[in-house]
N, C-alpha and C positions, 0 to 999 in steps of 0.2 A: 641388205638384211632379211636375215630367211623369217617366213611365217612360221607361227607355231605350228601349223599341218606340218610343214614341211620340215623342221628342226626336231618334232618327236613325235606327232600322233602318225607322218606315215610308217616311219622306222617303227614304231610299237604296234601298225596294223599290220605290216609285214611279218612282225612278230609273231603275233597271232596266227596269222597265214600260213607260215608254219610249222604250230602247233596244231594246228587243227589236221595239217596236211599229215603230220606227225601220227595223228590220234587215228586216222588210216578213213577219214569221211571219201568214199567213194563219189557219191554224186553232187552234182550242184544243190546246195543247200534253199530250201523254201524259205521266203522272207516274213518275216509276221505282217500281215496281210495289213494293219491298221497303219504300221510304220511307215512314215515319207522316205523311201528310199531309192537311191537311184536307179534307173530302168536297167544299166549294165549289171547290177548284182545277181551273182549267179554265172557270168557269161564268162568263158576263158576266154584266154589272150593270150599270144604267144608272142615271147619278147625276143628280141634278135640276137644270135650266139657270137658272140668272137670266131668262134674256131665250126668252119661247117662240119666238120665228121662230129662235133660233138651235138648231146641234143639240147633243142632249145628250152629255155626255163617258162617253165607255164605260171602261169599267175592271175588267179581266181578271185576275185571281189566277192568278199562272203557278206559284206553289209556296207552299204555307205549313205549315213543317213544326217539331217541337222536337227531331229526332234529324237523324242524318246517313242517305245512301242503304242503309247495313246493319243500319238498326234504333238504332244506339248512340245514347241521347238525348245530345244536348248538356246539359253540366255547368252551364257559368256564361261570360259573356263576360270578354273581359280588364279588368283592372281599371287605370282611369287615364283620361287626354283621349283620348276616341274620336277614332278618323281611318278614314275610309271609303274603300275604293280600287277602283277600274272599273275593271278591264284589257280590252281586247281581244285575245284571244291568236288567231294563226293556228302549225296544226301543221301540217307537208308531211305527204304521203301515206307510209304505210309506215313510222313513227315510233315507236318506244316512250320513254314520256318517263322518266324517271329516274325510281326508288322515291323518293318525299319526302313531309313530313307539312307540314301546317297549323296555325299553334299559334291560330287562331283559328276561328269559324264564317264560312264562305263558301258562295256556290251559281255555280254556271254554267249559263250559258242556252248552247245547241245551235244558233248562227244557218244552220250550213251542216256537210257530212259526217255520217260516223260516227265515232264515240270508243266504244271499250269500257274501263272502268274496270278495274282489279284491286286486288282487298285483298290485299296481301302475305303477312298473317297464316294466312288459311284460303283462300288462291285463288277467291273470291268475287269475280265478275264483271256488271258492271251496262252491256248496251251502251245508250244514247244516240243520237239521228238529231235532226232539223231541227225546232226548236219545243219541244224539253224541258228541264227545268229539274233540277240535279242537288243537293242537299242535302251539300255535301263533308264527310270526316270530320274530326275535329279531331283532332288527336296518331297518325295512324293512317297507317303505312308503304303508301303507294299509289301507282299510276301509269295512264297514259292511253296506249294501244294505238291508232293511227289507221289506215282503211284505206283503200282505193283511192283514194280523194280528199283533199285536205288539209280540215282541220276549223278552224271557225271556232269561235270564244267569247266572251260577255260573261261576266267573271267578278266578283263585286261579294264584297270581302272587308270585314268588322266588325272593326276591329283598332282598336291604338292608336300614337298617335306614337310612331316608331323600332321597332315591331315587323315582323321581317319576313314575309312573307308565305308562305313556304314554307321548307324548311327542306330540306336533303338529307343 
């Protein structure tokens, strides 16, 4: 029996990595300093190629975390049939998103712009720039605030069928 990670998180993570590569990420991303991430994050690795004449596939871990950006460990995944969702979100400059929560683990990859994420409970903030990945909070009120330029994000959600992606 495949683990949850092997069954749907690993393939979805690969899809997110491929989307990030298509978006033109040129340097390894910096990690959110307060997130508990694997020490291999941002480190390239070479996969063996079946044909020596063809180039090797390059795999780069953008983020690996068992906790959200504020350091709170993820409890568990939602039960039920899995449903993966990947969104490209564009937020206008000088915008503050409404306070909201997410009922499932999710991660945001910053394509462009600068985003400051705020946690309502204690005012903690995390600033994100292009190429960075944020392991988002589950069940905690937070919001994003943009700077002088629009922000483009790719956000991956690991939920179940019919589950809302966020709640206000």
